[in-house]
C-alpha positions in Angstrom: -16.4 -6.7 -0.9 -14.9 -3.2 -0.8 -15.5 -2.8 -4.5 -19.2 -3.4 -4.0 -19.3 -1.0 -1.1 -17.7 1.7 -3.2 -20.0 0.9 -6.2 -22.9 1.9 -4.0 -21.1 4.8 -2.5 -21.3 3.2 0.9 -25.1 3.6 0.8 -26.6 0.5 2.3 -30.1 1.7 1.3 -29.2 1.9 -2.3 -27.5 -1.5 -2.1 -30.8 -2.9 -0.5 -32.8 -1.5 -3.5 -30.4 -2.1 -6.4 -27.9 -4.8 -5.3 -27.9 -7.9 -7.3 -28.2 -11.4 -5.8 -24.6 -12.2 -6.7 -23.4 -9.1 -4.8 -25.5 -10.1 -1.8 -23.6 -13.4 -1.6 -20.4 -11.3 -1.2 -21.5 -8.5 1.1 -24.5 -7.9 3.3 -25.9 -5.0 5.4 -23.7 -5.9 8.4 -20.6 -5.7 6.2 -21.7 -2.3 5.0 -22.1 -1.1 8.5 -18.7 -2.7 9.5 -16.9 -0.9 6.7 -18.7 2.4 7.6 -17.5 2.0 11.2 -14.0 1.3 10.1 -13.9 4.3 7.8 -15.4 6.6 10.5 -12.7 5.5 12.9 -10.0 6.1 10.3 -11.5 9.5 9.6 -11.3 10.4 13.2 -7.7 9.2 13.3 -6.8 11.2 10.2 -8.3 14.3 11.8 -6.3 13.6 15.0 -9.5 13.5 17.1 -8.7 10.4 19.0 -6.2 9.1 21.6 -3.2 7.0 20.8 -4.9 4.1 22.5 -8.0 4.4 20.3 -5.8 4.5 17.2 -3.8 1.5 18.3 -7.1 -0.5 19.0 -8.5 0.4 15.6 -5.3 -0.8 13.8 -5.2 -4.0 15.9 -8.9 -4.7 15.1 -8.2 -4.1 11.4 -5.3 -6.5 11.5 -7.5 -9.2 13.1 -10.4 -8.7 10.7 -8.6 -8.3 7.4 -7.0 -11.1 5.5 -4.0 -9.1 4.3 -2.3 -5.7 4.6 -3.5 -4.6 1.1 -7.1 -4.4 2.4 -6.1 -2.3 5.3 -4.1 0.0 2.9 -7.1 0.3 0.7 -9.4 1.2 3.6 -7.0 3.9 4.7 -6.8 5.3 1.2 -10.6 5.4 0.9 -10.7 7.2 4.2 -8.2 9.8 3.1 -9.9 10.2 -0.3 -13.3 10.8 1.4 -12.1 13.8 3.2 -10.9 15.6 0.1 
């Protein structure tokens, strides 16, 4: 799912125009928006613009939504790489 998101640069409109049917079986528009929200929250955490409670809630939500820790690590890396 994250690979497809990155393939389209996080651009849900480009995915809507150019995404293949096989890709649409893996990820949909709601998934794109969910990943965007997660990355936005991680960006704000990285920039220290949020409270400790917000940060704790983001990580708790990630743990409940992600199958394994490697997905969380990958999202964090994407967030860090986006700001450079």
